[in-house]
Structures are given as C-alpha cells and as structure tokens.
DOMIZA-217336 format. One record per residue (C-alpha): x, y, z. Coordinates in steps of 0.5 Angstrom, whole numbers, m for minus. Layout:
DOMIZA-217336
<site u="X" v="Y" w="Z"/>
...
end
This chain:
DOMIZA-217336
<site u="9" v="m29" w="8"/>
<site u="2" v="m31" w="4"/>
<site u="1" v="m38" w="1"/>
<site u="1" v="m36" w="m7"/>
<site u="m3" v="m42" w="m8"/>
<site u="m9" v="m39" w="m3"/>
<site u="m8" v="m32" w="m6"/>
<site u="m8" v="m34" w="m13"/>
<site u="m15" v="m36" w="m13"/>
<site u="m17" v="m29" w="m12"/>
<site u="m12" v="m27" w="m17"/>
<site u="m15" v="m31" w="m22"/>
<site u="m21" v="m28" w="m21"/>
<site u="m19" v="m21" w="m21"/>
<site u="m15" v="m22" w="m28"/>
<site u="m22" v="m25" w="m31"/>
<site u="m26" v="m19" w="m27"/>
<site u="m22" v="m14" w="m30"/>
<site u="m20" v="m17" w="m36"/>
<site u="m12" v="m16" w="m34"/>
<site u="m7" v="m20" w="m37"/>
<site u="m3" v="m24" w="m33"/>
<site u="3" v="m24" w="m37"/>
<site u="3" v="m16" w="m37"/>
<site u="4" v="m17" w="m29"/>
<site u="9" v="m21" w="m30"/>
<site u="13" v="m17" w="m35"/>
<site u="13" v="m11" w="m30"/>
<site u="15" v="m15" w="m24"/>
<site u="21" v="m18" w="m29"/>
<site u="23" v="m11" w="m30"/>
<site u="22" v="m9" w="m23"/>
<site u="26" v="m15" w="m21"/>
<site u="32" v="m13" w="m26"/>
<site u="32" v="m6" w="m24"/>
<site u="33" v="m8" w="m17"/>
<site u="38" v="m13" w="m18"/>
<site u="43" v="m8" w="m21"/>
<site u="42" v="m3" w="m15"/>
<site u="42" v="m3" w="m7"/>
<site u="35" v="m5" w="m5"/>
<site u="31" v="m8" w="1"/>
<site u="30" v="m16" w="2"/>
<site u="24" v="m18" w="7"/>
<site u="29" v="m20" w="12"/>
<site u="32" v="m13" w="11"/>
<site u="25" v="m10" w="12"/>
<site u="24" v="m14" w="18"/>
<site u="30" v="m12" w="22"/>
<site u="29" v="m5" w="21"/>
<site u="30" v="m2" w="28"/>
<site u="22" v="1" w="28"/>
<site u="20" v="m6" w="27"/>
<site u="24" v="m8" w="33"/>
<site u="20" v="m3" w="38"/>
<site u="13" v="m2" w="35"/>
<site u="9" v="m8" w="33"/>
<site u="2" v="m5" w="32"/>
<site u="0" v="m1" w="25"/>
<site u="m4" v="4" w="22"/>
<site u="m6" v="4" w="15"/>
<site u="m8" v="10" w="11"/>
<site u="m12" v="10" w="5"/>
<site u="m13" v="16" w="1"/>
<site u="m21" v="16" w="2"/>
<site u="m25" v="22" w="4"/>
<site u="m24" v="21" w="11"/>
<site u="m16" v="21" w="10"/>
<site u="m16" v="29" w="13"/>
<site u="m20" v="27" w="19"/>
<site u="m16" v="21" w="21"/>
<site u="m10" v="25" w="19"/>
<site u="m12" v="30" w="24"/>
<site u="m14" v="25" w="29"/>
<site u="m7" v="22" w="29"/>
<site u="m4" v="29" w="30"/>
<site u="m9" v="30" w="36"/>
<site u="m7" v="23" w="39"/>
<site u="0" v="23" w="40"/>
<site u="0" v="15" w="42"/>
<site u="m1" v="13" w="35"/>
<site u="5" v="16" w="32"/>
<site u="9" v="14" w="38"/>
<site u="7" v="7" w="39"/>
<site u="5" v="5" w="32"/>
<site u="8" v="4" w="25"/>
<site u="5" v="8" w="20"/>
<site u="4" v="5" w="13"/>
<site u="1" v="10" w="7"/>
<site u="m2" v="7" w="1"/>
<site u="1" v="12" w="m5"/>
<site u="m4" v="18" w="m5"/>
<site u="m5" v="18" w="2"/>
<site u="2" v="20" w="3"/>
<site u="1" v="27" w="0"/>
<site u="m5" v="28" w="6"/>
<site u="0" v="26" w="11"/>
<site u="5" v="31" w="9"/>
<site u="1" v="36" w="9"/>
<site u="0" v="35" w="17"/>
<site u="7" v="34" w="18"/>
<site u="7" v="26" w="18"/>
<site u="12" v="22" w="15"/>
<site u="10" v="15" w="14"/>
<site u="14" v="10" w="16"/>
<site u="13" v="6" w="10"/>
<site u="9" v="7" w="3"/>
<site u="6" v="2" w="m1"/>
<site u="5" v="5" w="m8"/>
<site u="5" v="3" w="m15"/>
<site u="7" v="10" w="m17"/>
<site u="1" v="13" w="m19"/>
<site u="1" v="18" w="m13"/>
<site u="4" v="25" w="m13"/>
<site u="11" v="23" w="m15"/>
<site u="14" v="30" w="m12"/>
<site u="11" v="28" w="m5"/>
<site u="13" v="21" w="m6"/>
<site u="20" v="23" w="m7"/>
<site u="20" v="28" w="m1"/>
<site u="17" v="23" w="4"/>
<site u="23" v="18" w="2"/>
<site u="28" v="23" w="3"/>
<site u="25" v="24" w="10"/>
<site u="26" v="17" w="11"/>
<site u="20" v="13" w="9"/>
<site u="21" v="6" w="6"/>
<site u="18" v="5" w="0"/>
<site u="14" v="m2" w="m3"/>
<site u="14" v="m1" w="m10"/>
<site u="9" v="m5" w="m13"/>
<site u="9" v="m8" w="m21"/>
<site u="3" v="m9" w="m25"/>
<site u="1" v="m9" w="m32"/>
<site u="m1" v="m2" w="m32"/>
<site u="5" v="1" w="m29"/>
<site u="11" v="m1" w="m33"/>
<site u="13" v="6" w="m36"/>
<site u="13" v="9" w="m29"/>
<site u="17" v="3" w="m26"/>
<site u="22" v="4" w="m31"/>
<site u="22" v="12" w="m30"/>
<site u="22" v="13" w="m23"/>
<site u="24" v="6" w="m19"/>
<site u="32" v="9" w="m19"/>
<site u="30" v="15" w="m16"/>
<site u="28" v="12" w="m9"/>
<site u="32" v="9" w="m4"/>
<site u="30" v="4" w="1"/>
<site u="26" v="0" w="m4"/>
<site u="23" v="m7" w="m3"/>
<site u="19" v="m9" w="m9"/>
<site u="12" v="m13" w="m10"/>
<site u="8" v="m16" w="m15"/>
<site u="1" v="m19" w="m15"/>
<site u="3" v="m25" w="m19"/>
<site u="9" v="m30" w="m18"/>
<site u="14" v="m27" w="m14"/>
<site u="21" v="m28" w="m16"/>
<site u="28" v="m26" w="m13"/>
<site u="28" v="m19" w="m11"/>
<site u="20" v="m18" w="m12"/>
<site u="15" v="m21" w="m7"/>
<site u="8" v="m22" w="m6"/>
<site u="5" v="m21" w="1"/>
<site u="m2" v="m21" w="m2"/>
<site u="m7" v="m16" w="m4"/>
<site u="m10" v="m12" w="m10"/>
<site u="m10" v="m5" w="m9"/>
<site u="m5" v="0" w="m5"/>
<site u="m9" v="0" w="1"/>
<site u="m11" v="m7" w="2"/>
<site u="m4" v="m9" w="0"/>
<site u="m1" v="m5" w="6"/>
<site u="m6" v="m9" w="10"/>
<site u="m3" v="m15" w="8"/>
<site u="4" v="m12" w="9"/>
<site u="3" v="m11" w="16"/>
<site u="1" v="m18" w="17"/>
<site u="7" v="m21" w="14"/>
<site u="11" v="m16" w="18"/>
<site u="8" v="m19" w="24"/>
<site u="2" v="m14" w="26"/>
<site u="m3" v="m17" w="31"/>
<site u="m7" v="m10" w="31"/>
<site u="m8" v="m6" w="25"/>
<site u="m12" v="1" w="25"/>
<site u="m15" v="4" w="19"/>
<site u="m15" v="11" w="17"/>
<site u="m18" v="14" w="10"/>
<site u="m20" v="7" w="8"/>
<site u="m27" v="8" w="6"/>
<site u="m29" v="3" w="1"/>
<site u="m34" v="7" w="m2"/>
<site u="m36" v="10" w="m8"/>
<site u="m32" v="17" w="m8"/>
<site u="m25" v="18" w="m9"/>
<site u="m21" v="24" w="m7"/>
<site u="m15" v="28" w="m11"/>
<site u="m10" v="25" w="m7"/>
<site u="m12" v="18" w="m10"/>
<site u="m14" v="21" w="m17"/>
<site u="m9" v="28" w="m18"/>
<site u="m13" v="29" w="m24"/>
<site u="m20" v="30" w="m22"/>
<site u="m22" v="38" w="m21"/>
<site u="m26" v="37" w="m14"/>
<site u="m23" v="35" w="m8"/>
<site u="m28" v="29" w="m8"/>
<site u="m32" v="26" w="m13"/>
<site u="m36" v="20" w="m15"/>
<site u="m31" v="14" w="m17"/>
<site u="m31" v="11" w="m24"/>
<site u="m34" v="4" w="m25"/>
<site u="m27" v="1" w="m25"/>
<site u="m25" v="5" w="m18"/>
<site u="m31" v="3" w="m15"/>
<site u="m30" v="m5" w="m17"/>
<site u="m23" v="m4" w="m14"/>
<site u="m25" v="m1" w="m8"/>
<site u="m30" v="m7" w="m7"/>
<site u="m25" v="m12" w="m8"/>
<site u="m20" v="m8" w="m3"/>
<site u="m26" v="m9" w="2"/>
<site u="m27" v="m16" w="1"/>
<site u="m20" v="m17" w="2"/>
<site u="m19" v="m14" w="8"/>
<site u="m25" v="m18" w="11"/>
<site u="m22" v="m24" w="9"/>
<site u="m16" v="m22" w="13"/>
<site u="m21" v="m21" w="19"/>
<site u="m24" v="m28" w="18"/>
<site u="m17" v="m32" w="17"/>
<site u="m12" v="m28" w="21"/>
<site u="m11" v="m28" w="28"/>
<site u="m11" v="m20" w="28"/>
<site u="m15" v="m14" w="30"/>
<site u="m17" v="m9" w="25"/>
<site u="m22" v="m3" w="26"/>
<site u="m22" v="4" w="25"/>
<site u="m17" v="9" w="28"/>
<site u="m23" v="13" w="31"/>
<site u="m26" v="7" w="34"/>
<site u="m20" v="4" w="38"/>
<site u="m19" v="5" w="45"/>
end
C-alpha cells in the first residue's frame, strides 16, 4: 500500500494543474464507500487471497492506447502470458480484449468505458476495481451495484471500504495496483502515453484513432511520469510486453 503522504504531493499537484476540487473527489469516494458498505464487496485482503494471486505473481497491464489491438493479438499468440500472468485491463482496454476472447482477471475503471462490455467481463469473472473521483459521482450511483466482486479506490484520503494504491489515470493506477499486490514484473500493453486516443478509450469519437484533446494529453503525460516514478522508486521490472524475453 502506498504511503498517502508520498502520494499526496502528486495529488495536490494534479488538483492544482487540472483545477480539480479535492472535496469533489472526497464526495465521490464517500458515496462509493457508502454503497459498498451496504452490500458484498472485496477488501484488499480478500483480493490478495484470491487463488489467481497465489499461483501467479507477474502482471500485464493493458491500456486503451493505439497499440492495444497489436498487443492483444500478441498476447493471444504467446500463450505463456495468459497462463503465467495476471491480466489487468484499464477500463476501455476491456473492450479490445473481449474482441479477442481475452477475459481480464482484474479491471481498473472509473466507469467511463463501454458499460455493456464491462458488465460482460464481470459476468465472465473479472474482478472490478471501481475508482471514485470528482467527475464520476453519477456513474458510481448508477452502476456500482450492477457489478459483483468489487473493490473501491480513491485518489484522495482512503476510508473504510475505499483504498488508495496511488495513481491518477486508469492505466497508471493499474500499475500501482499490481505493485500493491506484490508484482515484481509488470509488462505493459496498449500503454502508449502519446497524443492519440482510441475509440476504446473515448467511445464517442468518430474514428478508431484520433488526436487527443489537451486535457487527455496532459493526463497521459502524468500517467507516463507516474509509471516512471514507479520504475525509479520500486523494486520492479516494467517494460513493454513486446520487449519481454
């Protein structure tokens, strides 16, 4: 688990840079906490004790960047990955993986991907890490109870049923989650950190790939910076799935 004081330095910088309000994040986190307190949910210990985490110790994290389809096909071609790695999908990457009949073990989401695909993956066994932030309060209220095997997260102060593992975007939060779960080797697929987005990440765009808006580009820069911070400060191997031997 990340030291919140260390994470808070980044968090305050993000709030200032984007003009986000901390109280909005905390309101969403409080709502998610309340919803989970009234139903079955996963604690962090529950997640760590899942059988897949007892038999597999390496991770592949899939983002929804332009390389997602290429890397999903690479995963299908090399069966060692599905056999030996825990697959974590960042929100919209779920749709691309489902198209190749790949069911993520874990999905990290703020619920702005294709809900029908997220629900489909959940029914097929994916564990859900639902994130609360200031812009998705309505989505949390509408959809949280439609999912099972749910663990809650926040980017602000954690509380009883909602954790903070570190991270800002779905992609880099998935990497932080893998670290929290003891990952020592983390491969990245569809994590391009560039200036383009796919319709897996932004379902409302007209083309399969388009130039990202300024806010998205800034978010991707933070994601790249945060993954870089992990590389420098944690005892973990991180590289592209294609460069793994």
